[in-house]
N, C-alpha and C positions, 0 to 999 in steps of 0.2 A: 239792616244790620244783623237781624236774627237769621236771615237767609244765608248771609256770609258765614256766620258761625256754624250753621248746620252743614254748609258745604265743606268748611275746614275740618269739622269733626268727622264727616264722612270720609274725607281724603286721608286723615290720620289713621282712621280705622282700616282703610284699604291698604295703606302702607304697612301697618302693623301685621295685617293678615297675609301680606304678600310673601309667598314662600319661594317663588322662583328666583333664579339667578341669571344674569346675563351670560350667554355662552360666548366665550372668547375663543376665537380661532386665529391661528397664525397662518396667513395665506400669502401666496405670491403668484406670479404669472410666468408661463412658459414664453421665453423670448426667442428661443431657437430650438429646433428639433431636427434630428437626422441620424439614421443608422442606430436607433435604440439609445441615443444619448440626448439629454435635454439640458439646456441652459435656462436657469430660472432666476428671476429678480424678485426682491421683496422678502425673501426668507432670511432676515438678518440673524436670527437666533438658531438657525439650523445646526445640527451636530453631524459630525462625520459618521457614516453608516446608519443615519436615521432613516426610517421608513417615511415615505411621503405618498399622498394620494393625489392623482392628477385627473382633472376633468369630472364630468357628471358620472361617468361609469366607474370611477374610483380605481383607475389603473395604478398599480403599485410601482414605486421606484425607490432607489436608494441613493442618498447623497454621498458623493465621493470627493468632489472639489469644493473647497471653501475659499471664495475670493471676497474682496471688499464690497463689490457691487453686485455680485451674483453667485449662485452655487451651481455646480455641475452634478447631474444625477444620471444614473443608468436606469432604463425602463425594464421592469421585470415581467410585465404583462405583454399585451399586444401593443407594440409601439405604433401601429397604424391608427389606433384610436386616439392618439395624442396629436394635438395640433397647436400651432402658435396661438397665444392668447388664452389658452386654457388656464383655469384657476387651479392652483396647487395648494393643498392643505398639509400642514406639518402635523405629524401624529405624536411626536415626542417619544416614540418607541425606537429602540435600537433593533436592527434586523435580527430576528430570532427564528429558530426552526423547531417544530414539534418533535419531541423525543419520547421514547418509551419502548418497553419490551415487545409491544404489538407490532413494531416495525420489522422484527426478525422475519426473514423469508420473503420480504417485499421489495419492490422496485419503487424508489421515490425520486422526485425531482429535487433540485437544490433548495426549493422552498418548502419541502416536506409533503408535496402533493403526491398521492398514490398514482403510479403510472401503469400498474400491471393489470388493470381492469377488474381487480377484485374489490371486496367490500372496503369502504372507507375505514380508517383507523381512528379510534378515539384516544387521543393523547392530551392530557391536561398540562403536562410540563413543557416548557419552552426553554431552549438553551441559546445563548447569543452565538451568532455565526462567527464573530471575531471575539477572541478572548486572550487575555495575557497568559502566557505559558507559566507552568508551575516554577517557582524559584528553586535555587540550589538546595536550600534547607528542606524543602518539601520532598526532595527526591532521594533515592538511594541508588547504589551501584547496580548495574545490570548483572544478575547472577543466575538467572533461570533461562535455560534454552527455549527458543521457539523453533521447534523442529520443522523443517520444510519437507522432509521425506525425500529430499534429493541428496544423494550420497556426496557428490562433489562439494555441495554447500555445507551440509551438516558436518562433514569431516574436515574440510579445509578452510571454509569461510563461514564459521558459525554465526547465527543470528540469535540475539538474546531478547527477552521480553522487555520492551522499553527502548530498544535500539532504533536507529534510523539507518537503514541499509539501502543504498541506491542500486537500482537495476538499470544498467546503461548499455546501449548497443544500437546498431543500425536497424532499419526496418526489417521485419521478417527474420529475426534471429532468435526468437523464442522468449522474449521478455515477459509477455503476458502469460505464457505457458508456465514459467517459474512461479509467478504470482498465484495462478490458479491451482497449481499443485500444492502450494503452501496452504491455501484456503482449504483444499480437500483434506490435507493431512491434519487439520485441526479438529476433524470430526471426533467427538467424544473426549476432547481435551479441555473443555470448558473455556474455549477462546472464542469471543465474538469477532466475526470478520466483516469488514466493510469494504466493498469494492467500488471505487469512485471512477466512473467512466467519463472522461473529459473530452468532449468533441468527437466521440466515437460514433461510428455508424450504428444505428439502432438494430440493424439486422445482425451485426457482429455481437452486440450485447445480448440479443435474444438467444443466439447460439451458446454464449457463455452461461447464461442463466439456465438453459436447457441441460447443459452438461453438468453444472453444479447440482441441479435437481436430480439428475440421473445418478450422480455419485453420492447423493444423500447429504450434500454439503450446504444446501440452500437453507436448511433449518437453522443454522447458526450464522447466516450471512444476510447482510442488507446491501442492496445495490443502489447507489446514488448516480442517477443518469442525467448528463447534459449532452444531448445528441448533437451530431454534426449539423443538423438542420436547425437547431435551437440558436438563440441569440448569443453573442459573445459574453453578455452579462451573466448568463447562466453558467457558461463554462468557467468564468472567473470565480463565481460563488461556489461551484460544486465541491472543490477540495475542502474549503472551510466548513461547508455544511456537513460533509462526511466526518470531519474531525470533531465537530460539535456533537454529533450523534455518538461518536466514540467516547467523548468525554463524559456523557451521561452514564455509560456503562463503567468507565474507569472510576468515576466517583462512587460507584457501588462496590468497589474493590475487585472488579473483574478485569481480566486480561483481554485486550482488544488488538486486532491486527487491521490496519488501514492500508489499502493499496491505492495509490494515486496513479491512474493510467490515462494520460501521462502528463507530466508537468511541462513538457515542451509545448503542447497545445494550450496549456494554461497560460504560459508566458505569451504566446501569440495572441490569445484573447485579451490579455491585459494590455499588450502593446496597442491593439486595435482601439480599445476603450480610451487609453491614455492619449493617443494621437487625436481622437475625436474630441476629447476634452481640452485640446490645445496645450497639453503638458509638453515641455520641451524634450525633444528626443535626444538620446545619447548614442552610445555604441549600438550599431545595427538597428537603429531607430527604437530600441527599447528605452523606456523611461528610466530616470536615474535611480528609482527605488525598486527596480526589478529584483535585486538581491534581497531586499527587505521583504518583498512579496512572499518569497519562498521560505526565508529564514523564520518569519513569524508564524508560518504554518507548521514547519517541521520541528520547531522548538517545542511545540505542544505535545510531541511524542515524549513520553517520560515513564520511568518506573517510580511510582510514589513510595515514600517511606511507610512503614507499618503504622505510624501515628496518623498518617493521612489516608489510611484505608488499604494501602498496598496494591492498588490497581495499576494497570499499565496500558500504554498505547505504543504499539510497535508500528513504525511507518516504513512502507516499502514504496518509495517514489520511483517512477519509471521516467527515464529521459531517452529520447531518440537522438542519435548522432547522425551526422551526414558523412558518409565515407570513412567511418571510424575515427572522426576527429573529436577526441575527448578534450582538446584544448580550446574548443569554441567557447563563446561567452556564457551561455546558459549551462552547459555541462560543467564547466569549471566552477561556476557559482554554486551549483547544487552539490558537487563533490566536496566543496569546502564546508558545507553546512552539515553533511551527513557523517555517520560513524563508519564509513567504509563503502565500497562499491563492488557489485558483481558485474564484471565487464564481459559482455557476450560478443564474439567475433564472427563476422560473416564467413570468413575463410574456413574456420573450424566447422561452422554450421553446414556449409556446402560439402565438406569432406565427410559428413555423416556423424561427427562428434556432437551428440546432443545429451545434455545441454552444452552449448558451444562456449564454454566458460574458459576465458584466458586466465590461467592461474597466476601468471606473472603480474598482470595489471589489476587483479581482483584482490581485495583485502577486507578484513574485518577488524576494526580498531578495538572491539571488545574482546575478540580472540577467545582463548580457551576458558575464560570466565563464563562463557555461554555454552559450555559443553559438559556433558556428564563425564564422570571419571573413566567409564568404559570407552567412550568415544575418544577421549583424550589419549588413552593408552594405545589404541590401535592407529590413531591418526598421525601421531608423531613419527612413527617408523614409516608409515605410508608416504608422508610428505617427503621424507629424506630419500626413499627409494625412487619416487617419482622425479624429484629434482636431479638425482644422479643419472637416471635414465635419459632425461631430456638433454642433459649436458653431453652424455656419451653419444646419443643418437645423432647430434650435430656433427660429431667427428667421424664416427664409424661408417657413414655413408660413402666415404672415400677410401676406407680401408678394406683390404681383402682378407688378410689372415688375423684372426682375433684369438686371444687366449680364452680358456674355458670360463674363467670368472667373469670376464667382460660379456661373453655370449649369454651367460646365465642372467646377468644383470639386465641385459637388453630384453631377453625373453620375459623376465619377470615384469619389467616396465611395460612391455606391450600388453601383457595380460591385465595389469593394473589399470592401464588406460581403457582397455575394453570393458573391464568391470565397472568403471565409473560412468560409462554410457548408460543412459536411462530413458525409457520411453515416457511420453507425456501421459498424464492421468494415472500414473502408477507409482505414487509415493511409497517409500519403504520405511518400515518401522525401524526405530533406533537399534533394537536388539538384532534385527536381520542385517543391518548395515555393519554392525560390530562383528558379527559372526563371519560374514563374507570377507571383510577386509583382513580379519585375523587369519583366515585360511589362506588368502593370497600372500600375506606377509610371510607365512610359514613355508611358502613354496609348494603347497599341495596342488596348486593349479598349474604348476610349471610344465607338466607333461600333457596337458589338455591342448588339442589343436586350437589355434587362435580363433578360427571361425566357429568353434563349438563352445567357446568360453561362456557366452550369454546363456546358452541352453543349459550348460553345466551348472551355472549359477542358479537358474530357476529350479533345476532338479535338486540341488543342494538345499535350497530354502524349503522346498516341499518336504524333503526328507527330514530336515531338522524340526519342522513343525510337527510331523507325525511321530518321530522317534526321540527327538530331543526337546520337546515342548517345554519341559521343566527348566532346562538350561536357559532357553530364551526368556522364559517368564522371570527367571532369577535376575537376568540382566535388566529387563524392563522394570522390575520392582525395585531393585537396589540402586540401579544406575552405575553399578561397578562390574568389573570383570575380574573375579578372583581366579587363582591358579587352577582350582578344581574344575570350575566352569570352562575355562580356556582349554584345559586338557580334554574334557568331555567333548567339546565342540570339535577339536582337532581329530580325535579318534573317530568320531562319527563321520566327519568330512572325508577322511582317508578311505573309510569303508565305502561311503557313497560314491566318491569319484573314481575309485578303482573299478567298481561295478559299471560306472558310466563309460569309462575308457574301454572296457571289454565289449560293451554294447556298440560303441563307435567302430571298433575293429571288426566286429561281426557284420555291421552294415556295409563296410568297405568290401 
């Protein structure tokens, strides 16, 4: 009896001193695996977008499908290491990405892994890859321009900070070129740029990074890369990861520009994943929620109110069309989500008009709210002159005798069209754009031979920088074009272009 009491006493003491706790893990098993997609049984309490660990090597995955008897997940690591029967552990964590200032100038994967071969980055903060967009009350109207440095866009289809402007066109029409020029033009303007490469060749992205570095733009840029050789799951996650990194900076009250290059490949990746997950296909085999896929991404672009920090995310999604068909499924979806589109035309591109922007089909729904007063002042007349020229040009190709006023309008229009052509990697300051268009509007370019207009423009800008620097600084500083400044620019332009004309005559 005494021995029993001693045993009970010892057991009670052991129980009282026991500090450990049973480790409870929610586990399931892989019942099907193929093409980077796994079907798992047993994870009854799994959440959408929850991180899971598969097998002994802890391969990561993300839950996408929630069914009564199973869940569907995409594999984020090496799918070859996953096999049927592997144990799957639930982590209870929603998919997040490391964020921080140290990511600037780096190339990262959609999971936040450094890909540029440099030192690893220490980031303590994590942001969820999927997040609900700011509500209407948290936002304010778009009122600050995000200057691209491209004359055609800044003058006629302006983009504001917090806007979503679609860049759409066929292959090889200069869509990425517009996005890169915009990134380069943000140098020194306190705008963080994020370039998301979705399903792009790594060699192409390497060239882009080299060019951005050469132009001094990589210091304010982060590249999120899901290469063409990577799995569809990484291409699917890439834009959301890029947006999450941008939200970190927006929450600090900073302005962010995110380029999604391109959402056509993103839709293809999601279609592949969805079909493997046995989701019912709809039009063109895309799943029914393909619209929601892009709308929940692009709605996260916003201009926050001052009470919410005043930061912004401007989105420049890119969509590739087939033979100029803007009425296809994915293009129409994204057009309806965005605040306007920049439509690039193959025909114009092959004619040598670069950027090959179709002014008739391009639009900005924010409009002149995203322009400085100086730009607004010169752009209004330019638009009118250009529209009249295009209307006249269609008729006069069949006419032989024209009156002087019509001839003058056509010559002015030709020079205006020539002025709006711009080489890649040469973004132009707002004050330079205003000065050039003002001079063209006033007819000071009318007597310059058409093939010499571009050279005359370069000569004029160099001259204004040297002798009219204060006038340009005044436009840049105030954002307005007063009468005295306009008069000063016109006088200097007349003097400069008269000398240039004489030089041209001598060369002949």
